[in-house]
C-alpha positions in Angstrom: 0.2 6.9 10.2 0.1 4.9 13.5 1.1 1.3 14.0 -1.3 -1.1 15.6 -0.9 -4.3 17.5 -3.5 -7.0 16.8 -5.0 -8.6 19.8 -6.6 -11.3 17.8 -6.4 -12.7 14.3 -7.9 -10.3 11.7 -8.6 -10.3 8.0 -8.4 -7.1 5.9 -10.8 -6.1 3.2 -8.1 -6.9 0.7 -7.8 -10.5 2.0 -4.7 -9.9 4.0 -4.6 -11.9 7.2 -3.0 -10.3 10.3 -2.0 -12.8 13.0 -2.6 -12.0 16.6 0.2 -10.0 18.2 1.8 -8.5 15.1 2.6 -4.8 14.7 1.5 -3.2 11.5 0.0 -0.1 9.9 -2.9 -2.5 8.9 -3.0 -1.0 5.5 -5.6 -3.5 4.2 -8.2 -2.3 6.7 -10.3 0.8 6.1 -10.2 3.7 8.6 -13.8 3.1 9.5 -13.0 -0.6 10.3 -9.9 0.5 12.3 -12.1 2.8 14.4 -14.5 -0.1 15.1 -11.6 -2.5 15.9 -10.1 0.0 18.3 -13.5 0.6 20.0 -13.9 -3.2 20.4 -10.4 -3.6 21.8 -9.4 -5.9 19.0 -6.4 -3.7 18.2 -4.4 -1.1 20.1 -2.3 1.8 18.9 1.4 1.1 19.5 3.4 3.9 21.2 6.3 4.1 18.8 9.7 4.8 20.4 12.2 7.3 19.0 14.6 5.6 16.6 17.6 7.1 18.5 16.8 5.0 21.6 16.9 1.7 19.7 20.2 -0.2 20.2 22.6 0.6 17.4 20.3 3.3 15.9 21.9 6.5 17.1 23.7 7.3 13.8 20.8 6.0 11.6 18.4 8.2 13.6 20.6 11.2 13.0 20.4 10.7 9.2 16.7 10.2 9.2 15.7 13.0 11.6 16.2 15.9 9.0 13.7 14.1 6.8 11.1 14.2 9.6 11.5 10.6 10.5 12.1 10.4 14.2 10.2 7.3 15.4 9.6 3.7 14.4 6.1 4.4 13.1 7.2 7.2 10.9 9.9 5.0 9.4 7.7 2.0 8.8 4.9 4.0 7.2 7.2 6.4 5.2 7.5 6.3 1.4 10.7 4.4 1.4 11.4 4.8 -2.3 11.3 8.6 -1.8 13.4 8.4 1.4 16.0 6.2 -0.3 16.3 8.6 -3.1 16.8 11.5 -0.8 19.4 9.6 1.2 21.2 8.2 -1.8 20.8 4.6 -0.6 19.0 1.6 -2.0 15.4 1.1 -1.1 16.3 -2.5 -0.2 18.7 -1.3 2.5 16.0 1.1 3.8 13.4 -1.7 3.9 15.7 -3.9 5.9 16.3 -1.0 8.3 12.6 -0.4 8.7 11.9 -4.1 9.3 14.7 -4.1 11.9 13.2 -1.1 13.7 9.8 -2.6 13.6 11.1 -5.9 15.0 11.8 -4.0 18.3 8.0 -3.6 18.7 7.3 -7.3 18.0 6.6 -9.7 20.8 8.1 -13.1 20.0 5.8 -16.1 20.5 7.0 -18.8 22.8 6.8 -22.4 21.5 
């Protein structure tokens, strides 16, 4: 599942609000709506880097790679409960790691 960057503020069908500039799988938006948003240039697909190139992620990437998780998008959209079970770690630790990896794709707003 790809990650998207919002180019404007959006609302999902489930009521979720996505602020401009965030990176997300946009799970609250239907595939039909995603296609329309892409066509209207309201969102763009994020080119997700390999985990191994993120600073401090070489060892983590090596552990996740045998599970087929090689880039940020794959980690963020993975079934983290299942991955945590396979790795013998807590899902909380894995969620923190996924958030950290995703943060490398986020553009910080200037005040």
